[in-house]
N, C-alpha and C positions, 0 to 999 in steps of 0.2 A: 288147715282145710283148703280145700284147692280150689285156689284162686280161679276165678268167669273173669269177662266183660260186661260191663251194660249195654256195650252195642249190640255182641253178644243177643243176646235179653228180649234185646226188643227187636234184633231181626228177627228171630225167631217168631216175635208174636205178630210181628207187619206180617210171614209169611204165614202161621197158620190163619189168620183172620183172613188174608187175601183167602185160601182156600178151604177155607169155611162159607167165605160169602159166591165163591166158584161154584160151589154146588146145591148156590140158594135157587133153585130153578123153576120152583114154585112161587109166582112171589103170590103175599099175603096182604092183602090192604092194612096197614096200622092203624087201631082205632084212636080216637082224640082219647088224647090223656087229659082227662078231670084230677087239677089237682087238690090237693085237703084245704080244710078251713084255715089251717094256718101257710100252708105255704101257698097257700091264693092270697094272704094278707101281706103278706113278705112282701113276695114278689110284684104287687098292687102299690109298693110306695114307691113315692116318686123319687128316682136317683139321680144325682148329677153323669152326666157324662166323665168317664173316666181323663184324668192328666198323666201324661206317660211322665216317670222321673225320672228316664233315662232323657229325656226330652227338656224337662224343667229345667237339670244340672246342667243342660248346653246352652241355654237360652241365657244360664245366672252367669257362665262361665263368656261369653261371648259378649254380654253388657256389663258385667266389670274390667272386661280387656277395653271394651273401648271406652268406659267413662274413667278408665285411669290415664290412658296414652291424650284423650282429648285433655281433661285435666293437666296434666302437665305439658301440652302444648299449647293452651290458654294464659300458662305458666310461664312459660317460655314469652307469649305475644307482648304481651303482658311486665316483663322484669327486664329483659333481655336487648340491649340496643344495638348490639349486635347482626344487621340480616345477614351475614354473612355465612352465618352461622347456623342457618336455619336447618340445610338437610343431617346436619352433625346431630343437631338436636332432635331428628324425630328421626336418626339413628337410635340413638339412644330414648327417648321415648321406647319407642318401637319395644326394643333391646326388652327393656326395666321390665314394661306393661308385662310378656309375657311369658318371664322370668317370674312377675309376680302370679301368674295364674299357674303355673304349673308347683307352685311353692304351697298354693291356697290347697292346690290336687292332691300337693305328699301331703300333707296336713290333715283329709279328709271330711272338708269343711263342703264336698258338695255334693256331700247324703244329705238326702231329704231327710232322713233323721236328725245328721248337726244342722240342719237347717231350723229345727223347732228349738234348738236348745239356744240362750245369749249367754251363758256364760262360755260356754265348751268353745263355740262357732267365733264369736270374742275376741277369747284368748288362743285362742290358735293361730287365729287370724291376725293380731297383734304380732306375733311371733315369728312368724310366716315374709308380712310386710317388713318387720325391724331387717329380720335376715338379709333380704334381697338387696333393701340398701347398702346395709353392711360389707357385704358381698361386694354390689355395686362400687363403694364406693372404695373399695383393695385394691380391685381392678383397676378403678383411675388412678390410686398414688403409685401402683408396683408397673403399671406401662405406663408412667409420669404422663397422665389424658387432663389431669388435676387442674392444668392450670388453663385448660379449654370448655372450663364448664363453669356456669357461674352456681358462687355457691347459694344465692340466695333463690335460686331455681331453684333447687338440689333440698334444701333447707325446706320448701313453704311448698313445696309437692309432697315429698313424704311428709308432713303436718296434714294439712291441706288435706291432704287423700285420704291419710287414716281414719279423718273425720267423717269422707265421702264415704270411708266403706261403712264405718261404725254405724252410720245412718243408715245407708243404702241394705246391712245385715240385718238392722232393726225392723224394717218396715218388710223385709222376705222373711224373717220371721213370723212377723202376724198373717201375711198372706199365706202362709206353707199351713201356719194350725190354722187356718178360717177354710182354707181349702181340705183339710184332713178332718174339720168336723162334717164338711157337709159331704165326706165319702171320697172324695176328688182323686185323694194321695192316698187308699188305702186300695189292697187288694181283695175286692170280695171274691171270699174263698165256700168252698163247697166241701163236705169232708165225704166220699164214698167210701163206706163200710163201715158197722157197727162194732160191736162188743169190745173184748179185748185191745183188740191192735187199733182200733179206732178210741176208745177212753186214753189209751197215753197218749197217741199223737194228737189231740183235743190238750191235754194237759202240759203236753212240751213246746207245744203252741201258745196256749195261754199264759207260759211259764218267762217267755221271753223280753226282756224290755225293750223298747222304743220299735214294736212288731207293728208292719205297716200288712197284718194282717186282719181283715172282719169275718169271723166266720160265720156265714149266717144259716146253716144245716146241716144236719149230717143223715147221707140219704143210704138206704140198706134195702136187701131182696128179700132179707129173711123177715122172717114175724114172730119170730119163738124169743126163747130167754134169752138168746146169742146175742139180739138187737134190742135193747128195751127202748120205749121214748123218749130216752135224755142219756145222753153219749156225756158224762163231765160236764153237764151244764148245758149243750146245747142238744135243742128240739131234734130230734129226727125227723125230719115232715115229706116222705115218701120212700120210693123204690129208684132204681135208677130211670126205668121209663118216666117219671116225676120227675127228674133233676134233668134232664133234658125239655120237658116243654117248660121247668121252671125258669134254664137257661136263657132261652127263647123270650120271655116274659119281665126277665128282670137283667140287671149286667151283673154279671158272672166273670170273674177272671182268672180263674185260678182255679183247678180239682186237683184234690189230693185224694190218690188210694191208698185207703189205709191196711188192702186185703194184702196177706202174707203172701213171699214171690211165689211160696211151692202149690198156691193155691195155681195155680198157672191155667186151667179150664175156666174159673170164674175171671181169674184177674181179663182173659177173653175175650169174654164174651163183654163183661162193663167196656171195654177197650171201641170194642166192636160200635157200642152204641153213643160210643162220650165221643169219638170223633170225629163227629159232622159237626161238633158246634166251635166258634171260634175263640176258642180259648188254650190257655196252656197247660197241660195235663200229664201227672208228674205219680210219679209210683214210693212211696214213703220204704224207706228201707228200716228203720229205726230199728223193728222187734224184726231184723232179717238177724239166722244165725250163718249168714254166707259170709265169704269173704271176702272182698273187692277190691279190683285198683282203686288207691286213692283217688285218680282222675277220675275216675269211672263215678263218681259221687258230684251232684251239686249239693248246695245247703242252702235252707231256710231256716236262715237263724243257724239254728245248730241240730236242726233234724237235715238226716244226707237224704238226701230222693234220685231218681231216674229221674230222667230226660223222657220221657216215652213219645208229648206230639208239644210243638210251640204253636200261638198263637202263627196264622200264618207271614202277615202285616203287621208289623207292628213297630213303636217307637218313633225311629226316623225314616224309617220307610213310608208311615201312614203319612206322617207332613211332607217327605218328598214326592208321595204318590199323588198327594190334595192340592201341591202346587200346579205340578203336571195336564191335572184334569181343570183346576179352575182354569187356567193361562194357556193352556193349548186351548181348551175348551172352546174360553171365551172368545180365542181370534176364529180359532176354525165356525164358530157362530153367528161369527160379523161378517167374517168370508163366504161364509152358506147364507144370508141374510137373501141376496136380492132373488137368487135360487130357488129360495124356501117362495118366495112372494110369486115369483113363477107358475111353483108346483099349487100354490093355496091359487091361484084365478085360474088354469086349468082345473084344479078339483068343482069351487064353482060354476064353472060352465059346462062342465061334462056333466054333473048331477044335482039333483037339491038334498040339500044338508048342511050340518056344518064341516069346514075345513078338514079341521085337528080331531082325534078319533085317540077318545082317555082309554087307558084301561090298565087293572088291577094284577100287577105281578110278583112276586118273591122277589124280595131281596138281601141284603146282609143278611142272618142269621135269621132268614124264611117272613123277614119284618113283609108286609104287605106295604109297596109306594105303588104309585099310578103313575100311569109312563105311556108321553104325548106319540104320534104317530100322527103325519097324514092319513084321514079317511082315504081307505081305496077301495071301501066295498059302499053297494046302495046303502041308505040310512038305515033304511026301515029292515035292511037285514045283519045288520051290523052286529057282533058277536062280543059281546064283550067278558065273558066268561071263556070264550072259548073253547066251545062244547065243542062244537068241528073244525078243526083242523083247514085251512083252506086247496084243498088240491087244483090240479091241473083242471085249466074249466071251467072252472067252480061258474054257476051260471051269479052268487055275488056281485063277484068283483064287477068293477063299471069298467069305460075303455081306460081313462085315465089310471086309473089303478094299477090293472095288468102291468103299463109302464111305469109303474114310477114302486111296485113292489120286484120285480125284476130286474131294474137298476138299485132295488137298496133307498129309494127318494122317499121313499114315505118311514125310512127310517130319521130320515134328517131332525125333524120334531127335538129327538132325543137329546141336543145337544143343551137343549133347553133344559131338561135333565139335571147332567151334567156343570156345566159351566151357573149357573144357577139354583135353581134345587137342589145338588148338592149328593139325592140321592143313587145316581147313576157313578159309573168311571167311562175314560173312555176305551179303555181298553177290560174286558175280565170276561166271566161265564155271563153269558147271556140270557137275560132276565123269562124266565118262562111264564106264559100265562095260566093263572090259578088249573083249571081240568082241562090242562095240555096234554095230549092223550099219544099213545105209539102202539100206532095197529089196537086201537079198542083200549088200552088198558094205561092207565094212571104212572105218568113216568116216574112216581117213584113204587111204583109194583112191580113196575120194570129192572129197576137198577139196585141193586143193594146200595147203600148209605149214599143212595140219591143228593140228599141234602147235604151232605159235604162240602159238595159245590155253593154255596150257599156263605160259608165261609173268608167270603169275601166279598165287596162290592162287586155287584154285575157290568156288565159294561153296553158300549154298542157294538162294538166289534171284540173279537175271541180267537186263539188258536183254533179252536171249532170252526169258524169259519172259513176260515186263512187256507184250511187244509179243507174245505168241502163239503163239512157238515156245516149244512147252511141248507131251508129251505124245510120241503115237509117231512113229517116224521111218521110214511106210513107201515116202517118195520119198528122192531124193539132194535134190531143191529144198530141203527141209524140215532137216536137216543143214546143209547150205548156207547156207540163210537165218540158222542158227543161230551159223554157226560167220564169219559178217560181223558181226552181231552184238553175240556178242561178241570182236571186234577191232575195232572202236568202243570197247567199256566201254574196253581195257585202254589204247590211243589218248589216251580222252580222261576218265578220272580224277578223279577227287576226290569228298570225303568230302557234297558235297552232291547229288554225283549216287549216291552210296552213299544218302543219305534219301532224294532223289530217287525210288531203283530199289523201297527199303524203300516209302514210302509208297503207288506205286504192286499194289506186290504182292497186297494185299488182296483190289482191284479185281481183280485176273488172275485169281486162283484163283475169282471169280464165272464164269470162262467155260470151259466143263470138257469141250466137245466133243471135245478132242484129248487128257483123260484120262478114260482109262480102266487 
């Protein structure tokens, strides 16, 4: 058979999806999807937040390295009287500690599946620990270092280190099993597509030992005999439209499309609906007769899949962005407090009413969040739902309000959302009000795939804002351009990109033509 590459398939899918969205000139308001009783009950169950297996493994590596090194240095301080040998022992301790972590990685005990076990991980840990010390002793002997290091230190470090690692791993195993029972270390998965291909996929996933998948349900647009109410014991919860609503009400980490690649049009239709969700999207290739290059596949257990879309910010990127927002956001909030106090005083002196204005906006994955702003309108004219956007010379805006809106000082309280509440980022797509409109059309009526900008946490400033797309959206082009820039940011995120946008923001604020 002819070999083809998965990248070519994905590229063609993306191109066709783009062409399809480009011709969707007549916007139609999507009706609110009502879930069926079973889907509603599952979505309503409390679900703990997920813990990234990649991040967990990284923290365990760091903790074990620090614990091994600290133990070696403590034993040195307690047993070795020669104070002039400190740096020699520090270097040896660091080298052996690093070698131990590499050895543990080599014997694969940093996989979460291994962390759940006792015999498997402890036996491999013992073998790796013994091997590291034997290699260290061999190097010491052949390099004639044996007289430079205390045998008591080495023996005590080896014995106590093994005991410490055993105790730590037993505690880790109990903790990992607890988190697994809570659902924090499993990937909550939805299957897209029923019939024979969906049944084969579910059966293959269930047959895997130590799988980290929790299948929540099957979703299929077909309602005939090809899509029965249960597929391999897993209930059908609705259509693909239902899946989009379901994934916004409960945590879904992975979508597996079981449709055959030959059903290209159906796959494209489903991908166009599902790409707005902040999840990993995979196309199962378990029943495909096409022969792809081996490197074209990734695997979920033994099931070959094609990576269609990935969650935009995941694993360590989430940790880095969280730390960046909390640390830098807190510093900015502290620095802005004197200016915020002056703005608050000016608002109170200018007009009656509260200093702050709170508004419901769309956040991550369409979650409703409450955003803080300085009040810029007369108290009796405030529009919490943004049914009418502010226009030039708007009579509702106060004198102080005009100034703080032009200079974006009204946005300063959103640092509270970043540093304290954590529902905003410093940089990201700007959160829009629920009923915000462009030329009397709701934003999602104007832009096909508008909600894809909610795959990441919204921000105080963003790529669209520093490129001039801020202020009033009196034309459809303005919101379309905003969304284009937001999607570009999401696909190209990095810490350096965030820093670049923050550096450009003060200069962008000087352009006040569209801000009023």
